DRENTORKOL-3810 file (N, C-alpha, C; in nm, 4 decimals):
REM DRENTORKOL-3810
@n.u->11.9704; n.v->9.5125; n.w->12.6443; ca.u->11.8868; ca.v->9.4989; ca.w->12.7379; c.u->11.7176; c.v->9.3846; c.w->12.7415
@n.u->11.6595; n.v->9.4109; n.w->12.7758; ca.u->11.5685; ca.v->9.3467; ca.w->12.8106; c.u->11.4603; c.v->9.4368; c.w->12.7965
@n.u->11.3547; n.v->9.3807; n.w->12.7257; ca.u->11.2115; ca.v->9.4347; ca.w->12.6585; c.u->11.1299; c.v->9.3939; c.w->12.7971
@n.u->11.0495; n.v->9.4970; n.w->12.8458; ca.u->11.0049; ca.v->9.4239; ca.w->13.0066; c.u->10.8773; c.v->9.4699; c.w->12.9228
@n.u->10.6892; n.v->9.3869; n.w->12.9938; ca.u->10.6397; ca.v->9.4045; ca.w->12.8968; c.u->10.5159; c.v->9.5347; c.w->12.9183
@n.u->10.5692; n.v->9.5837; n.w->13.0488; ca.u->10.5550; ca.v->9.7400; ca.w->12.9955; c.u->10.6208; c.v->9.7980; c.w->12.9188
@n.u->10.7102; n.v->9.8093; n.w->12.8448; ca.u->10.7668; ca.v->9.8705; ca.w->12.7872; c.u->10.6667; c.v->9.7813; c.w->12.6160
@n.u->10.6749; n.v->9.7152; n.w->12.5950; ca.u->10.5740; ca.v->9.6505; ca.w->12.4923; c.u->10.3892; c.v->9.6978; c.w->12.4586
@n.u->10.3609; n.v->9.7919; n.w->12.5751; ca.u->10.2340; ca.v->9.8071; ca.w->12.5858; c.u->10.2899; c.v->9.9703; c.w->12.6026
@n.u->10.3736; n.v->10.0255; n.w->12.6269; ca.u->10.3790; ca.v->10.1545; ca.w->12.5914; c.u->10.4359; c.v->10.2112; c.w->12.4391
@n.u->10.4843; n.v->10.1064; n.w->12.3624; ca.u->10.5140; ca.v->10.1021; ca.w->12.2517; c.u->10.4411; c.v->10.1200; c.w->12.1187
@n.u->10.3290; n.v->9.9697; n.w->12.1691; ca.u->10.1572; ca.v->10.0070; ca.w->12.0993; c.u->10.1327; c.v->10.0718; c.w->12.1612
@n.u->10.0613; n.v->10.1453; n.w->12.2555; ca.u->10.0381; ca.v->10.2430; ca.w->12.2495; c.u->10.0700; c.v->10.3762; c.w->12.1801
@n.u->10.1531; n.v->10.4194; n.w->12.2097; ca.u->10.2345; ca.v->10.5295; ca.w->12.0898; c.u->10.1491; c.v->10.4735; c.w->11.9693
@n.u->10.1811; n.v->10.3201; n.w->11.8980; ca.u->10.2038; ca.v->10.3118; ca.w->11.7570; c.u->10.0196; c.v->10.3321; c.w->11.6904
@n.u->9.9985; n.v->10.2697; n.w->11.7674; ca.u->9.8496; ca.v->10.2632; ca.w->11.7965; c.u->9.7760; c.v->10.4394; c.w->11.7640
@n.u->9.8267; n.v->10.4966; n.w->11.8623; ca.u->9.8266; ca.v->10.6520; ca.w->11.8187; c.u->9.8268; c.v->10.7138; c.w->11.7020
@n.u->9.9482; n.v->10.6983; n.w->11.6909; ca.u->10.0288; ca.v->10.7581; ca.w->11.5382; c.u->9.9641; c.v->10.6772; c.w->11.4165
@n.u->9.9211; n.v->10.5636; n.w->11.4684; ca.u->9.8028; ca.v->10.5025; ca.w->11.3037; c.u->9.6836; c.v->10.5834; c.w->11.3305
@n.u->9.6197; n.v->10.6438; n.w->11.3938; ca.u->9.5118; ca.v->10.7121; ca.w->11.4284; c.u->9.3612; c.v->10.6539; c.w->11.5126
@n.u->9.4302; n.v->10.5595; n.w->11.5535; ca.u->9.3329; ca.v->10.5123; ca.w->11.6991; c.u->9.2611; c.v->10.5961; c.w->11.8111
@n.u->9.1975; n.v->10.6218; n.w->11.8361; ca.u->9.1444; ca.v->10.6793; ca.w->11.9187; c.u->9.0745; c.v->10.5779; c.w->12.0791
@n.u->9.1090; n.v->10.6654; n.w->12.1454; ca.u->9.0928; ca.v->10.5968; ca.w->12.3430; c.u->9.1866; c.v->10.4549; c.w->12.3444
@n.u->9.2409; n.v->10.5444; n.w->12.2520; ca.u->9.3857; ca.v->10.4481; ca.w->12.3106; c.u->9.4418; c.v->10.4425; c.w->12.4869
@n.u->9.4170; n.v->10.3062; n.w->12.5622; ca.u->9.4960; ca.v->10.2865; ca.w->12.7110; c.u->9.5589; c.v->10.2026; c.w->12.7137
@n.u->9.6793; n.v->10.1505; n.w->12.7812; ca.u->9.7527; ca.v->10.0440; ca.w->12.8407; c.u->9.7350; c.v->10.0724; c.w->13.0219
@n.u->9.7160; n.v->9.9292; n.w->13.0120; ca.u->9.6765; ca.v->9.8716; ca.w->13.1727; c.u->9.8309; c.v->9.8271; c.w->13.1655
@n.u->9.8858; n.v->9.9809; n.w->13.2614; ca.u->10.0647; ca.v->9.9231; ca.w->13.3059; c.u->10.0708; c.v->9.8338; c.w->13.3984
@n.u->10.1877; n.v->9.7510; n.w->13.4740; ca.u->10.1863; ca.v->9.7050; ca.w->13.5848; c.u->10.0761; c.v->9.5586; c.w->13.5174
@n.u->10.0168; n.v->9.5417; n.w->13.6127; ca.u->9.9258; ca.v->9.4259; ca.w->13.6474; c.u->9.8315; c.v->9.4205; c.w->13.6537
@n.u->9.7260; n.v->9.4990; n.w->13.6014; ca.u->9.6050; ca.v->9.5197; ca.w->13.6130; c.u->9.5111; c.v->9.3999; c.w->13.5124
@n.u->9.3839; n.v->9.4202; n.w->13.4943; ca.u->9.3294; ca.v->9.2815; ca.w->13.4696; c.u->9.2120; c.v->9.3313; c.w->13.3399
@n.u->9.2187; n.v->9.3149; n.w->13.2595; ca.u->9.1572; ca.v->9.3788; ca.w->13.1278; c.u->9.2545; c.v->9.4170; c.w->13.0148
@n.u->9.2214; n.v->9.4092; n.w->12.8822; ca.u->9.3096; ca.v->9.4016; ca.w->12.7563; c.u->9.4368; c.v->9.5095; c.w->12.7974
@n.u->9.5508; n.v->9.4781; n.w->12.7923; ca.u->9.7409; ca.v->9.5266; ca.w->12.7847; c.u->9.6814; c.v->9.6697; c.w->12.7462
@n.u->9.6274; n.v->9.7167; n.w->12.5902; ca.u->9.6598; ca.v->9.8185; ca.w->12.5208; c.u->9.5620; c.v->9.7888; c.w->12.4850
@n.u->9.3920; n.v->9.8820; n.w->12.4323; ca.u->9.3163; ca.v->9.9077; ca.w->12.3020; c.u->9.2657; c.v->10.0515; c.w->12.2949
@n.u->9.2289; n.v->10.0000; n.w->12.1627; ca.u->9.1921; ca.v->10.1333; ca.w->12.1186; c.u->9.0657; c.v->10.1287; c.w->11.9830
@n.u->9.0184; n.v->10.2207; n.w->11.9539; ca.u->8.9348; ca.v->10.2512; ca.w->11.8433; c.u->8.9918; c.v->10.2724; c.w->11.6794
@n.u->8.9795; n.v->10.1315; n.w->11.6140; ca.u->9.0073; ca.v->10.2345; ca.w->11.4474; c.u->8.9767; c.v->10.3148; c.w->11.4354
@n.u->9.0731; n.v->10.4063; n.w->11.3536; ca.u->9.0418; ca.v->10.5019; ca.w->11.2930; c.u->8.9231; c.v->10.5013; c.w->11.1579
@n.u->8.8612; n.v->10.3773; n.w->11.1155; ca.u->8.8063; ca.v->10.3690; ca.w->10.9992; c.u->8.7086; c.v->10.3620; c.w->11.0073
@n.u->8.6577; n.v->10.2087; n.w->11.0955; ca.u->8.5998; ca.v->10.0885; ca.w->11.0855; c.u->8.5836; c.v->10.0747; c.w->11.2353
@n.u->8.5943; n.v->10.1937; n.w->11.3232; ca.u->8.5023; ca.v->10.1818; ca.w->11.4745; c.u->8.5074; c.v->10.0992; c.w->11.5434
@n.u->8.6198; n.v->9.9725; n.w->11.4984; ca.u->8.6140; ca.v->9.8229; ca.w->11.5922; c.u->8.7244; c.v->9.9064; c.w->11.6932
@n.u->8.6877; n.v->9.8078; n.w->11.7888; ca.u->8.8257; ca.v->9.8307; ca.w->11.9024; c.u->8.8787; c.v->9.6943; c.w->11.8665
@n.u->9.0332; n.v->9.7437; n.w->11.9154; ca.u->9.1052; ca.v->9.6446; ca.w->11.8756; c.u->9.1783; c.v->9.6440; c.w->12.0418
@n.u->9.1889; n.v->9.4633; n.w->12.0988; ca.u->9.2779; ca.v->9.4594; ca.w->12.2099; c.u->9.3730; c.v->9.3892; c.w->12.2278
@n.u->9.4602; n.v->9.3653; n.w->12.2496; ca.u->9.5668; ca.v->9.3597; ca.w->12.1974; c.u->9.6476; c.v->9.2817; c.w->12.3635
@n.u->9.7061; n.v->9.1833; n.w->12.3826; ca.u->9.7427; ca.v->9.0819; ca.w->12.5118; c.u->9.9060; c.v->9.1549; c.w->12.4741
@n.u->9.9524; n.v->9.1585; n.w->12.5971; ca.u->10.0671; ca.v->9.2357; ca.w->12.5034; c.u->10.1858; c.v->9.1569; c.w->12.6174
@n.u->10.3026; n.v->9.0967; n.w->12.5950; ca.u->10.4194; ca.v->8.9893; ca.w->12.6951; c.u->10.5439; c.v->9.0778; c.w->12.6881
@n.u->10.6550; n.v->9.0668; n.w->12.7224; ca.u->10.7844; ca.v->9.0742; ca.w->12.7540; c.u->10.8621; c.v->8.9749; c.w->12.8498
@n.u->10.9764; n.v->9.0560; n.w->12.7992; ca.u->11.1121; ca.v->8.9342; ca.w->12.8869; c.u->11.1219; c.v->8.9836; c.w->13.0123
@n.u->11.2039; n.v->8.9016; n.w->13.0827; ca.u->11.1932; ca.v->8.9553; ca.w->13.2375; c.u->11.3323; c.v->8.9822; c.w->13.2798
@n.u->11.3213; n.v->9.0386; n.w->13.3904; ca.u->11.4108; ca.v->9.1005; ca.w->13.4541; c.u->11.5809; c.v->8.9990; c.w->13.4362
@n.u->11.5362; n.v->8.8918; n.w->13.5164; ca.u->11.6364; ca.v->8.8515; ca.w->13.5065; c.u->11.5642; c.v->8.6915; c.w->13.4515
@n.u->11.6720; n.v->8.5523; n.w->13.5137; ca.u->11.6046; ca.v->8.4349; ca.w->13.4108; c.u->11.6707; c.v->8.3924; c.w->13.2380
@n.u->11.5884; n.v->8.2410; n.w->13.2692; ca.u->11.5958; ca.v->8.2283; ca.w->13.1678; c.u->11.5116; c.v->8.3112; c.w->13.0537
@n.u->11.5380; n.v->8.3458; n.w->12.9560; ca.u->11.3945; ca.v->8.4741; ca.w->12.8950; c.u->11.3610; c.v->8.3041; c.w->12.7957
@n.u->11.4059; n.v->8.2121; n.w->12.6988; ca.u->11.3996; ca.v->8.1022; ca.w->12.6220; c.u->11.2895; c.v->8.0521; c.w->12.7530
@n.u->11.2949; n.v->8.0596; n.w->12.8190; ca.u->11.2193; ca.v->7.9407; ca.w->12.8938; c.u->11.0670; c.v->8.0159; c.w->12.9063
@n.u->11.0785; n.v->8.1793; n.w->13.0112; ca.u->10.9805; ca.v->8.2827; ca.w->12.9315; c.u->10.8987; c.v->8.2724; c.w->12.8780
@n.u->10.9809; n.v->8.2828; n.w->12.7610; ca.u->10.9012; ca.v->8.3196; ca.w->12.6181; c.u->10.7829; c.v->8.2344; c.w->12.5093
@n.u->10.8299; n.v->8.0509; n.w->12.6260; ca.u->10.7492; ca.v->7.9637; ca.w->12.6342; c.u->10.6433; c.v->8.0153; c.w->12.6744
@n.u->10.5926; n.v->8.0487; n.w->12.8408; ca.u->10.5082; ca.v->8.0312; ca.w->12.8788; c.u->10.3984; c.v->8.1369; c.w->12.8306
@n.u->10.4073; n.v->8.2910; n.w->12.8061; ca.u->10.4617; ca.v->8.3734; ca.w->12.7915; c.u->10.3747; c.v->8.3784; c.w->12.6516
@n.u->10.3242; n.v->8.3004; n.w->12.5297; ca.u->10.3807; ca.v->8.2577; ca.w->12.3853; c.u->10.2503; c.v->8.1955; c.w->12.4542
@n.u->10.2168; n.v->8.1026; n.w->12.5184; ca.u->10.1391; ca.v->7.9968; ca.w->12.5125; c.u->10.0593; c.v->8.0782; c.w->12.6302
@n.u->10.0064; n.v->8.1581; n.w->12.6767; ca.u->9.9289; ca.v->8.2323; ca.w->12.7825; c.u->9.8569; c.v->8.2950; c.w->12.6926
@n.u->9.9547; n.v->8.4453; n.w->12.5726; ca.u->9.8783; ca.v->8.5376; ca.w->12.5100; c.u->9.7979; c.v->8.4445; c.w->12.3165
@n.u->9.8725; n.v->8.3514; n.w->12.3437; ca.u->9.7592; ca.v->8.3058; ca.w->12.2321; c.u->9.6429; c.v->8.1826; c.w->12.3171
@n.u->9.6894; n.v->8.1325; n.w->12.4371; ca.u->9.5361; ca.v->8.0975; ca.w->12.4225; c.u->9.4088; c.v->8.2288; c.w->12.5095
@n.u->9.4909; n.v->8.3034; n.w->12.5240; ca.u->9.3568; ca.v->8.4552; ca.w->12.6219; c.u->9.3439; c.v->8.4656; c.w->12.4415
@n.u->9.4047; n.v->8.4539; n.w->12.3139; ca.u->9.3567; ca.v->8.5266; ca.w->12.2395; c.u->9.2814; c.v->8.3834; c.w->12.1647
@n.u->9.3202; n.v->8.2953; n.w->12.1224; ca.u->9.2337; ca.v->8.1867; ca.w->12.1334; c.u->9.0077; c.v->8.2258; c.w->12.1943
@n.u->8.9969; n.v->8.2003; n.w->12.3039; ca.u->8.9680; ca.v->8.2310; ca.w->12.3869; c.u->8.8454; c.v->8.3256; c.w->12.3005
@n.u->8.9264; n.v->8.4375; n.w->12.2929; ca.u->8.8753; ca.v->8.5312; ca.w->12.2438; c.u->8.8132; c.v->8.5601; c.w->12.1356
@n.u->8.9278; n.v->8.5607; n.w->11.9923; ca.u->8.8125; ca.v->8.5052; ca.w->11.9597; c.u->8.6616; c.v->8.3988; c.w->11.8763
@n.u->8.7401; n.v->8.3142; n.w->11.9896; ca.u->8.5916; ca.v->8.1682; ca.w->11.9554; c.u->8.4736; c.v->8.1996; c.w->12.0866
@n.u->8.5105; n.v->8.3261; n.w->12.1708; ca.u->8.3743; ca.v->8.4235; ca.w->12.2386; c.u->8.2957; c.v->8.4712; c.w->12.1550
@n.u->8.1370; n.v->8.4778; n.w->12.0706; ca.u->8.0602; ca.v->8.4895; ca.w->12.0108; c.u->8.0426; c.v->8.6345; c.w->12.0767
@n.u->8.0790; n.v->8.6113; n.w->12.1725; ca.u->7.9499; ca.v->8.7539; ca.w->12.2558; c.u->8.1131; c.v->8.8972; c.w->12.2093
@n.u->8.2551; n.v->8.8888; n.w->12.2151; ca.u->8.3108; ca.v->8.9221; ca.w->12.1529; c.u->8.3117; c.v->8.9990; c.w->12.0125
@n.u->8.3140; n.v->9.0685; n.w->12.0058; ca.u->8.3012; ca.v->9.1710; ca.w->11.8253; c.u->8.4713; c.v->9.2302; c.w->11.8204
@n.u->8.5548; n.v->9.2207; n.w->11.9018; ca.u->8.6506; ca.v->9.3169; ca.w->11.8746; c.u->8.8033; c.v->9.2555; c.w->11.8160
@n.u->8.8490; n.v->9.3427; n.w->11.8006; ca.u->8.9952; ca.v->9.2656; ca.w->11.6871; c.u->9.0895; c.v->9.2745; c.w->11.7950
@n.u->9.1541; n.v->9.1002; n.w->11.8024; ca.u->9.2867; ca.v->9.0650; ca.w->11.8879; c.u->9.3627; c.v->9.0748; c.w->11.8317
@n.u->9.5105; n.v->9.1530; n.w->11.9186; ca.u->9.6141; ca.v->9.1238; ca.w->11.8411; c.u->9.6941; c.v->9.0705; c.w->12.0510
@n.u->9.8061; n.v->9.0207; n.w->11.9359; ca.u->9.9469; ca.v->9.0187; ca.w->12.0280; c.u->10.0310; c.v->9.0947; c.w->11.9848
@n.u->10.1192; n.v->9.1182; n.w->12.1238; ca.u->10.2279; ca.v->9.2117; ca.w->12.1091; c.u->10.3911; c.v->9.1266; c.w->12.1656
@n.u->10.4371; n.v->9.1151; n.w->12.0873; ca.u->10.5988; ca.v->9.0273; ca.w->12.1843; c.u->10.7264; c.v->9.0839; c.w->12.1796
@n.u->10.7903; n.v->9.1007; n.w->12.2216; ca.u->10.9671; ca.v->9.1756; ca.w->12.2476; c.u->11.0170; c.v->9.1048; c.w->12.0751
@n.u->11.0613; n.v->9.2290; n.w->12.0395; ca.u->11.0688; ca.v->9.0808; ca.w->11.8476; c.u->11.2607; c.v->9.0972; c.w->11.9272
@n.u->11.2378; n.v->8.9180; n.w->11.9625; ca.u->11.3934; ca.v->8.8921; ca.w->12.0066; c.u->11.4089; c.v->8.7629; c.w->11.9113
@n.u->11.5055; n.v->8.6801; n.w->11.9471; ca.u->11.5207; ca.v->8.5259; ca.w->11.8845; c.u->11.3878; c.v->8.4902; c.w->11.9544
@n.u->11.4458; n.v->8.4885; n.w->12.0510; ca.u->11.3666; ca.v->8.3337; ca.w->12.1275; c.u->11.1801; c.v->8.3332; c.w->12.1062
@n.u->11.1356; n.v->8.4764; n.w->12.1422; ca.u->10.9847; ca.v->8.5388; ca.w->12.1048; c.u->10.9768; c.v->8.4937; c.w->11.9285
@n.u->11.0656; n.v->8.5121; n.w->11.8537; ca.u->11.0223; ca.v->8.4958; ca.w->11.7284; c.u->11.0573; c.v->8.2727; c.w->11.6770
@n.u->11.1265; n.v->8.2445; n.w->11.8238; ca.u->11.1615; ca.v->8.0851; ca.w->11.7957; c.u->11.0228; c.v->8.0731; c.w->11.8229
@n.u->10.9595; n.v->8.0536; n.w->11.9397; ca.u->10.8489; ca.v->8.0189; ca.w->12.0036; c.u->10.7268; c.v->8.0504; c.w->11.9072
@n.u->10.7360; n.v->8.1609; n.w->11.7968; ca.u->10.6493; ca.v->8.1871; ca.w->11.7035; c.u->10.6038; c.v->8.1792; c.w->11.6011
@n.u->10.7453; n.v->8.0972; n.w->11.5455; ca.u->10.7840; ca.v->8.0773; ca.w->11.4096; c.u->10.7092; c.v->8.0197; c.w->11.2755
@n.u->10.6417; n.v->7.9367; n.w->11.3420; ca.u->10.4920; ca.v->7.8614; ca.w->11.2375; c.u->10.3399; c.v->7.9068; c.w->11.2468
@n.u->10.4222; n.v->7.9977; n.w->11.3646; ca.u->10.2104; ca.v->8.0418; ca.w->11.3575; c.u->10.1376; c.v->8.1326; c.w->11.2978
@n.u->10.2810; n.v->8.2343; n.w->11.1708; ca.u->10.1272; ca.v->8.3342; ca.w->11.1253; c.u->10.0883; c.v->8.2899; c.w->11.0372
@n.u->10.1257; n.v->8.1689; n.w->11.0072; ca.u->9.9875; ca.v->8.2033; ca.w->10.9360; c.u->9.8770; c.v->8.1211; c.w->10.9807
@n.u->9.8828; n.v->8.0461; n.w->11.0293; ca.u->9.7640; ca.v->8.0284; ca.w->11.1942; c.u->9.7264; c.v->8.1894; c.w->11.1727
@n.u->9.7938; n.v->8.2780; n.w->11.2694; ca.u->9.6988; ca.v->8.4288; ca.w->11.2939; c.u->9.6762; c.v->8.4942; c.w->11.2161
@n.u->9.7428; n.v->8.4931; n.w->11.1036; ca.u->9.6506; ca.v->8.5577; ca.w->11.0226; c.u->9.5017; c.v->8.4843; c.w->10.9724
@n.u->9.4812; n.v->8.3142; n.w->10.9112; ca.u->9.3443; ca.v->8.2831; ca.w->10.9505; c.u->9.2551; c.v->8.3295; c.w->11.0453
@n.u->9.3275; n.v->8.3116; n.w->11.1649; ca.u->9.2355; ca.v->8.3629; ca.w->11.3640; c.u->9.2251; c.v->8.4661; c.w->11.3013
@n.u->9.2236; n.v->8.6117; n.w->11.2087; ca.u->9.2290; ca.v->8.7139; ca.w->11.2210; c.u->9.3136; c.v->8.7889; c.w->11.3682
@n.u->9.4278; n.v->8.6983; n.w->11.4126; ca.u->9.4693; ca.v->8.7726; ca.w->11.5371; c.u->9.6359; c.v->8.8528; c.w->11.4503
@n.u->9.6088; n.v->8.9915; n.w->11.4431; ca.u->9.7111; ca.v->9.0496; ca.w->11.4276; c.u->9.8464; c.v->9.0229; c.w->11.5013
@n.u->9.9443; n.v->9.0028; n.w->11.5372; ca.u->10.0894; ca.v->9.0011; ca.w->11.5686; c.u->10.1768; c.v->9.1320; c.w->11.5523
@n.u->10.2243; n.v->9.1766; n.w->11.6717; ca.u->10.3145; ca.v->9.3372; ca.w->11.6624; c.u->10.4312; c.v->9.2513; c.w->11.7336
@n.u->10.5349; n.v->9.3277; n.w->11.6387; ca.u->10.6741; ca.v->9.3328; ca.w->11.7554; c.u->10.7724; c.v->9.4230; c.w->11.7572
@n.u->10.7881; n.v->9.4275; n.w->11.9289; ca.u->10.8241; ca.v->9.5441; ca.w->11.9383; c.u->11.0017; c.v->9.5270; c.w->11.9600
@n.u->11.0607; n.v->9.6347; n.w->11.9151; ca.u->11.1930; ca.v->9.6348; ca.w->11.8904; c.u->11.1956; c.v->9.6839; c.w->12.0014
@n.u->11.3122; n.v->9.6288; n.w->12.0603; ca.u->11.4572; ca.v->9.7531; ca.w->12.1608; c.u->11.3968; c.v->9.8866; c.w->12.1653
@n.u->11.4216; n.v->9.9187; n.w->12.0249; ca.u->11.3738; ca.v->10.1145; ca.w->11.9800; c.u->11.3179; c.v->10.1594; c.w->12.0091
@n.u->11.1334; n.v->10.0355; n.w->12.0118; ca.u->11.0390; ca.v->10.1178; ca.w->12.0087; c.u->10.9466; c.v->10.0799; c.w->11.8726
@n.u->11.0396; n.v->10.0690; n.w->11.7758; ca.u->10.9328; ca.v->10.0497; ca.w->11.6574; c.u->10.8738; c.v->9.8698; c.w->11.6841
@n.u->10.6926; n.v->9.9736; n.w->11.5510; ca.u->10.6748; ca.v->9.8295; ca.w->11.5442; c.u->10.6956; c.v->9.7609; c.w->11.4137
@n.u->10.6344; n.v->9.6135; n.w->11.4421; ca.u->10.6517; ca.v->9.5438; ca.w->11.3175; c.u->10.5235; c.v->9.4639; c.w->11.2696
@n.u->10.4697; n.v->9.4427; n.w->11.2179; ca.u->10.3683; ca.v->9.3264; ca.w->11.2136; c.u->10.3595; c.v->9.1977; c.w->11.1022
@n.u->10.2566; n.v->9.1383; n.w->11.1040; ca.u->10.2443; ca.v->9.0402; ca.w->11.0529; c.u->10.1615; c.v->9.0464; c.w->11.0217
END
């Protein structure tokens, strides 16, 4: 079964709430703005997460490429924006296609302070 973008958004919102984040919001569908965001319980810093998901039909391998590229560009723009003080995150379906696309980027994301979340079909979250 595919892990759609709204599945990723719902799972991330539930996970943030379970971690004690406040003011958690998920923008379901194709609304503008951060896909998921919340306020860290200790630092008070806002975390904004760009979420991607699988397609209902078609080539998941190709879709994962454009989704990862889009999410990375959005995140890099956010990290380089001097007016942005938010923490930045990416959330992807935990599938072989998405793992393959991100396979060399774990250390890069750590250096850039980009949090990466992997959402399993069960809704379980694994972080880098």
